[in-house]
C-alpha positions as CSV (number, residue, x, y, z in Angstrom):
1,X,97.4,102.5,51.3
2,X,97.1,106.2,52.1
3,X,99.5,109.0,51.5
4,X,100.0,112.7,51.4
5,X,98.4,115.5,53.4
6,X,95.3,113.4,54.4
7,X,97.5,111.1,56.4
8,X,99.4,113.9,58.1
9,X,96.1,115.5,59.1
10,X,95.1,112.1,60.6
11,X,98.4,111.8,62.5
12,X,98.1,115.3,63.9
13,X,95.1,114.1,65.9
14,X,97.0,111.3,67.5
15,X,98.8,111.5,70.8
16,X,102.6,111.4,70.2
17,X,103.2,109.2,73.3
18,X,101.0,106.5,71.9
19,X,102.9,106.7,68.5
20,X,106.2,106.4,70.3
21,X,105.0,103.4,72.3
22,X,103.9,101.8,69.0
23,X,107.2,102.5,67.4
24,X,109.2,101.4,70.4
25,X,107.3,98.1,70.4
26,X,108.1,97.4,66.7
27,X,111.8,98.2,67.2
28,X,112.0,95.8,70.2
29,X,110.0,93.2,68.4
30,X,112.5,93.2,65.5
31,X,115.5,93.1,67.9
32,X,114.2,90.1,69.9
33,X,113.2,88.2,66.8
34,X,116.7,88.6,65.3
35,X,118.5,87.0,68.2
36,X,120.9,84.2,67.0
37,X,119.9,81.6,69.7
38,X,119.7,80.8,73.4
39,X,123.4,80.0,73.7
40,X,124.5,83.2,72.0
41,X,122.1,85.8,73.3
42,X,121.6,87.7,76.6
43,X,118.9,86.3,78.8
44,X,116.7,89.5,78.8
45,X,116.5,89.2,75.0
46,X,115.1,85.7,75.2
47,X,111.6,84.4,76.2
48,X,111.2,82.8,79.6
49,X,111.6,79.0,79.2
50,X,108.2,78.5,80.8
51,X,106.8,80.3,83.8
52,X,108.1,83.8,84.6
53,X,108.7,86.9,82.6
54,X,111.5,88.5,80.7
55,X,111.6,91.9,78.9
56,X,111.2,90.0,75.7
57,X,107.9,88.5,76.9
58,X,106.5,92.0,77.1
59,X,106.9,92.9,73.5
60,X,104.1,90.9,71.9
61,X,101.4,91.7,74.4
62,X,102.4,95.4,74.1
63,X,101.9,95.1,70.3
64,X,98.4,93.8,71.0
65,X,97.9,96.7,73.4
66,X,98.8,99.3,70.8
67,X,96.6,97.6,68.3
68,X,93.8,98.5,70.8
69,X,94.9,102.1,71.2
70,X,94.8,102.5,67.4
71,X,91.3,101.0,67.4
72,X,90.1,103.7,69.7
73,X,90.9,106.3,67.0
74,X,89.7,104.4,64.0
75,X,86.5,102.6,65.0
76,X,84.6,105.8,65.6
77,X,85.5,107.0,62.2
78,X,84.3,103.7,60.7
79,X,80.9,104.0,62.5
80,X,80.1,107.2,60.6
81,X,80.1,105.2,57.4
82,X,77.3,102.9,58.4
83,X,76.8,99.4,59.8
84,X,77.7,97.5,56.6
85,X,80.9,99.6,56.0
86,X,82.0,98.9,59.6
87,X,81.6,95.2,59.3
88,X,83.2,95.2,55.9
89,X,86.3,97.1,57.1
90,X,86.7,95.0,60.2
91,X,86.4,91.7,58.2
92,X,88.7,92.9,55.5
93,X,91.4,94.0,57.8
94,X,91.2,90.9,59.9
95,X,91.4,88.6,56.9
96,X,94.2,90.6,55.3
97,X,96.4,90.5,58.4
98,X,95.6,86.8,59.0
99,X,96.5,86.0,55.4
100,X,99.8,87.9,55.6
101,X,100.7,85.9,58.7
102,X,99.8,82.6,57.0
103,X,101.7,83.5,53.8
104,X,104.7,84.5,55.9
105,X,105.0,80.9,57.3
106,X,104.6,79.5,53.8
107,X,107.2,81.9,52.3
108,X,109.3,81.6,50.1
109,X,106.5,79.4,48.6
110,X,108.9,77.2,46.6
111,X,111.4,74.5,47.5
112,X,114.0,72.4,45.7
113,X,112.6,69.3,44.0
114,X,114.3,66.4,42.2
115,X,117.2,67.4,40.0
116,X,117.3,70.9,41.6
117,X,114.0,72.0,40.1
118,X,111.8,74.4,41.9
119,X,108.4,73.1,43.1
120,X,105.6,74.7,45.0
121,X,106.2,74.2,48.8
122,X,103.6,71.9,50.3
123,X,101.0,73.5,52.6
124,X,100.5,70.2,54.6
125,X,103.0,71.4,57.1
126,X,102.5,75.1,57.0
127,X,101.7,76.6,60.4
128,X,98.2,78.1,60.5
129,X,98.3,80.3,63.5
130,X,101.1,82.7,64.6
131,X,101.9,86.3,65.6
132,X,100.1,88.2,62.8
133,X,97.2,85.8,62.9
134,X,96.8,86.5,66.6
135,X,96.9,90.2,66.0
136,X,94.3,89.7,63.3
137,X,92.0,87.7,65.5
138,X,92.5,90.0,68.5
139,X,91.8,93.1,66.4
140,X,88.7,91.5,64.8
141,X,87.2,90.3,68.0
142,X,87.9,93.4,69.9
143,X,86.5,95.6,67.2
144,X,83.3,93.7,67.1
145,X,83.0,93.7,70.9
146,X,83.5,97.4,71.2
147,X,81.3,98.2,68.2
148,X,78.3,96.3,69.7
149,X,79.1,96.5,73.4
150,X,81.0,99.8,73.9
151,X,83.2,100.2,76.9
152,X,80.8,98.2,79.1
153,X,81.0,95.3,76.7
154,X,84.8,95.5,76.6
155,X,85.1,95.4,80.4
156,X,82.5,92.6,80.7
157,X,84.2,90.5,78.0
158,X,87.6,91.0,79.6
159,X,86.5,89.9,83.0
160,X,84.7,86.9,81.6
161,X,87.5,85.9,79.3
162,X,90.2,86.0,81.9
163,X,88.1,84.1,84.5
164,X,86.8,81.7,81.9
165,X,90.2,80.9,80.5
166,X,91.5,80.2,84.0
167,X,88.6,77.8,84.5
168,X,89.1,76.0,81.2
169,X,92.8,75.6,81.8
170,X,92.2,74.2,85.3
171,X,89.3,72.0,84.3
172,X,90.7,70.3,81.2
173,X,94.4,70.0,81.9
174,X,97.3,71.3,83.9
175,X,99.8,74.2,83.4
176,X,102.6,72.0,81.9
177,X,103.8,72.1,78.3
178,X,102.4,68.7,77.4
179,X,99.3,68.6,79.6
180,X,97.6,72.0,79.2
181,X,94.1,72.4,77.6
182,X,95.4,74.7,74.9
183,X,97.7,72.1,73.3
184,X,94.9,69.5,73.4
185,X,92.5,71.7,71.5
186,X,95.1,72.7,68.9
187,X,96.0,69.1,68.2
188,X,92.4,68.3,67.8
189,X,91.4,71.2,65.6
190,X,94.6,72.2,63.8
191,X,96.6,68.9,63.8
192,X,100.3,68.6,64.8
193,X,101.6,69.3,61.3
194,X,100.1,72.8,61.3
195,X,101.4,73.8,64.8
196,X,104.7,75.4,66.0
197,X,107.5,72.9,66.9
198,X,110.0,75.2,68.4
199,X,109.4,73.8,71.9
200,X,110.5,70.3,70.9
201,X,106.9,69.1,70.6
202,X,103.8,70.3,68.7
203,X,102.7,73.3,70.8
204,X,101.4,76.6,69.5
205,X,102.0,79.6,71.7
206,X,99.6,81.5,69.5
207,X,97.0,78.7,69.5
208,X,93.2,78.8,69.5
209,X,92.3,78.8,73.2
210,X,95.0,81.2,74.3
211,X,93.8,83.7,71.8
212,X,90.8,84.3,74.1
213,X,92.8,86.1,76.9
214,X,95.0,87.8,74.2
215,X,91.9,89.7,73.0
216,X,91.9,91.3,76.5
217,X,95.2,93.0,75.8
218,X,93.7,94.6,72.7
219,X,90.6,95.7,74.7
220,X,92.8,97.1,77.4
221,X,94.6,99.2,74.8
222,X,91.2,100.4,73.4
223,X,90.0,101.4,76.9
224,X,93.2,103.3,77.6
225,X,93.1,105.0,74.2
226,X,89.5,106.2,74.9
227,X,90.5,107.4,78.3
228,X,93.4,109.5,76.9
229,X,91.1,110.9,74.2
230,X,88.6,111.9,76.8
231,X,91.0,113.4,79.4
232,X,94.0,114.4,77.3
233,X,97.7,114.1,78.3
234,X,97.2,115.8,81.7
235,X,98.5,115.2,85.2
236,X,95.1,113.6,85.9
237,X,95.7,111.1,83.1
238,X,99.2,110.2,84.3
239,X,98.1,109.6,87.9
240,X,95.1,107.5,86.9
241,X,97.3,105.4,84.6
242,X,99.9,104.8,87.3
243,X,97.2,103.9,89.8
244,X,95.7,101.4,87.4
245,X,99.2,100.0,86.6
246,X,99.8,99.4,90.3
247,X,96.5,97.7,90.8
248,X,97.1,95.4,87.8
249,X,100.6,94.5,88.9
250,X,99.4,93.7,92.5
251,X,96.5,91.5,91.1
252,X,98.9,89.7,88.7
253,X,101.2,88.9,91.6
254,X,98.4,87.4,93.6
255,X,97.0,85.5,90.6
256,X,100.5,84.2,89.8
257,X,100.4,82.0,92.9
258,X,97.5,80.0,91.5
259,X,97.7,80.6,87.8
260,X,101.4,81.3,86.9
261,X,102.5,84.1,84.7
262,X,103.3,82.4,81.5
263,X,103.6,84.0,78.1
264,X,103.5,80.8,76.1
265,X,100.2,79.8,77.6
266,X,99.2,83.5,77.7
267,X,97.7,83.0,81.1
268,X,95.2,85.5,82.7
269,X,97.9,86.6,85.2
270,X,100.2,87.2,82.3
271,X,97.6,89.5,80.7
272,X,97.0,91.5,83.8
273,X,100.7,91.8,84.5
274,X,101.6,93.0,80.9
275,X,98.6,95.4,80.8
276,X,99.9,96.9,84.1
277,X,103.4,97.3,82.7
278,X,102.0,98.9,79.5
279,X,100.0,101.3,81.6
280,X,103.0,102.4,83.5
281,X,105.2,102.7,80.5
282,X,102.6,104.8,78.7
283,X,102.2,107.1,81.7
284,X,105.9,107.7,81.7
285,X,105.9,108.4,78.0
286,X,103.0,110.8,78.3
287,X,105.1,112.7,80.9
288,X,108.3,112.5,78.9
289,X,107.1,113.0,75.3
290,X,106.1,116.5,74.2
291,X,102.7,116.6,72.5
292,X,103.8,119.7,70.5
293,X,105.4,119.4,67.1
294,X,108.9,118.8,68.5
295,X,110.5,115.7,66.9
296,X,113.8,115.3,68.8
297,X,114.3,111.7,69.9
298,X,110.7,110.8,69.5
299,X,110.9,110.9,65.7
300,X,112.9,107.7,65.5
301,X,110.1,105.7,67.1
302,X,107.3,107.7,65.4
303,X,108.7,106.6,62.0
304,X,108.2,102.9,63.0
305,X,104.8,103.7,64.5
306,X,103.4,105.0,61.2
307,X,103.9,101.8,59.2
308,X,103.8,99.3,62.1
309,X,102.5,96.1,60.6
310,X,104.2,96.6,57.2
311,X,107.7,97.1,58.7
312,X,107.2,94.1,61.0
313,X,106.2,92.0,58.0
314,X,109.2,93.3,56.1
315,X,111.5,92.4,58.9
316,X,110.2,88.8,59.0
317,X,110.4,88.4,55.3
318,X,114.0,89.6,55.3
319,X,114.9,87.3,58.1
320,X,113.4,84.3,56.3
321,X,115.4,85.2,53.1
322,X,118.6,85.5,55.1
323,X,118.0,82.0,56.5
324,X,117.0,80.6,53.1
325,X,120.2,81.7,51.3
326,X,123.3,79.6,52.0
327,X,127.0,80.3,51.8
328,X,128.6,76.8,51.9
329,X,127.0,74.9,54.8
330,X,125.9,78.1,56.6
331,X,122.9,80.3,56.1
332,X,123.5,83.9,55.1
333,X,121.9,84.9,58.5
334,X,124.5,82.9,60.4
335,X,127.4,83.9,58.0
336,X,126.8,87.6,58.5
337,X,126.7,87.1,62.3
338,X,129.9,85.0,62.3
339,X,131.9,87.2,60.0
340,X,130.6,90.6,60.8
341,X,130.0,90.7,64.5
342,X,131.5,87.7,66.4
343,X,135.2,88.5,65.7
344,X,135.1,91.9,67.3
345,X,132.1,91.8,69.7
346,X,131.9,88.2,70.8
347,X,128.9,85.9,70.8
348,X,126.3,87.6,73.0
349,X,127.1,91.2,72.3
350,X,127.6,90.4,68.7
351,X,124.1,88.9,68.6
352,X,122.6,92.0,70.2
353,X,124.4,94.3,67.9
354,X,123.5,92.2,64.8
355,X,119.8,92.5,65.8
356,X,120.1,96.3,66.4
357,X,121.8,96.7,63.0
358,X,119.1,94.8,61.3
359,X,116.5,96.9,63.1
360,X,118.2,100.1,61.9
361,X,118.1,98.8,58.4
362,X,114.3,98.3,58.7
363,X,114.1,101.9,60.2
364,X,115.8,103.3,57.1
365,X,113.0,101.7,55.0
366,X,110.4,103.2,57.4
367,X,112.1,106.6,57.2
368,X,112.0,106.5,53.4
369,X,108.3,105.7,53.5
370,X,107.7,108.5,55.9
371,X,109.6,111.0,53.9
372,X,107.5,110.1,50.9
373,X,104.4,110.2,53.0
374,X,103.6,106.6,52.3
375,X,101.5,105.0,55.0
376,X,100.3,101.5,54.4
377,X,97.5,100.3,56.7
378,X,96.9,96.5,56.5
């Protein structure tokens, strides 16, 4: 944890548009994760059922992208400490984020045993991989690639990973839920008990093989962060980002015809498409967000962007607790939705407003931390 004037000096060297993108991503991630369910939520706030893309599908890859932009500011600082310090910092941060993700799926750690006694929850069915775990692995791999290979290494790995993943998925399976190569590898290595079951079968959308292309989202964020550091928030930067965005989107549309855009498989076309959208959004933010010390509307998102992973972790823990506490036959999560939002807003609008209200509650915590200059970096 860091706090005080040292952190504010660090933040002063960051580009406000990037901090706003980071905060916007966290806010949206909380909102989409708090949706009540498919039958009670607006379609844009749900993931695509399989192939295709919804606004919700953009949130996680953008999170990976902003992890990369942050890396462009921190890795150089690590390098000045020496080789051993760099490796230690990368390994420590990777392990800490991964552990937080694993503990999140094990939380609340205890379950009800015979006679109502509390017993330690078994780990035999705890999911091993997930959102924070993918962020950890993406960060760790990208940091090592950039540290040893620089920009050329990042570009070479990205091209090889996207093409290699395409070949692996084509050679060892198909692009269906049950027949893809990713699910086969996860069942072999992780076992079905340690995989996600939200699709009706044991299938992990953050599995081993699909982590390979996800690293490219982080590397893309790093390359863009370096480009902005080199060229500033100028008209030149905006034009180049928009041109790169257009190129990525055109490539993804072509690739989609043979390797469908699919978030759950994290296909190569999905990576190129989401990177293209992130580039376009960032270009717009650079144009719209003042770099000077004017807070205005940007401060709302900057607050989230200064304790990104901690606030996300807090939101997930809070949601788990709401689902663990029951009022009668209903979870506290469902009870609050049914009592506080459905009667006056209806099912779908109520679900959206419930999620926004929860996000604002998380923002209040982030605001309090920012006012006290508490910045926790996992």
